[in-house]
N, C-alpha and C positions, 0 to 999 in steps of 0.2 A: 237062250233068249232072255232078255231082262224084262222086268215087270212093265217098264214104260213102253217098250215095244209091244208087248202083249196087250196092254191097255189100249194102245193106239189101234192095233188090229181088231180088238174087240169092239172098239168104237165104230170102225168102218163096217164090220159085220152087222151091228145093230142099226146103223144108218140104212143099210140095204134092207134089213127087215122092215123098218119103218116105210121105206119107199115101196116095198112089195105089198104090204098091207094097204097102203094108201092107193096104189094103182089097181088093187084087186087081184094081184098076182100072188095068191095064197101059197102055191107050191114054192115059188121063189122065196117068199118070206120065211116059210118053214125050213127050207134048205139052209138059208143063211142063219136062221136061229139055231139050228143044229151045230153049225160051225161056231157060232158065238158060245154055245155051251162047252164045246171042246176047248176053246180059248180060255174060257172062264176057269176050267180045270187046270190050266197051265200056270195060273198066277200063284206066286209064292205069297200066301196070305199073311205070313209073318212079317213081310216087308212092305205092306201097304198100310195106309192110315185106317183107323177103325171105321170112319164114316164110309169108306169105300167097301169094307167088308159087308156092311148092311146092303148096299146097292148090288154087290156081287151076288149075294144070297137071294135078294128079292127079284132079280131079273129073270129067274127061272119060271116065274108065274106069268110072264108076258103072253105066252102062247094060249093060256086059258082065258084070257080076257076077250071082250067084244073087240072086233077087228079095228074099229076106229080108236078105241082106247089103247089097244095093243100098239098101234102105229105111233100114237102120241108118247106112250111110255118108252118104247124102243128108242125114239128120237131123244127123249129126255136122258135116258141112260147113256146114249151115244155121246151126248154133249158132256155129261159128267165125266165119263171115262176119257174122252178126248182131252178135257181140261187137266185131268190127273196125269195123263201121259206127257203133257207139255210142262207140267209144274216142275220147278227146280227142287222141291222138297217133298215129293210124295213117296 
């Protein structure tokens, strides 16, 4: 699987995390967060741009934040990774 596809899948998982926290479905959010962490580990970090590395590393802290902030951050990371997955030069 290539990085673009992994980033796209990671984006979807994080979007589901955001929706779960926003709806109050903490178990669902935590389950998709675990999936997102697995996807994060599949990324070949040597082949992504440096700014994405920082976001990839920082997303691990989402679960430790207040639920409203966690939902916002998960959605933000989701958009960043979605854009990177669709970029022609990432």
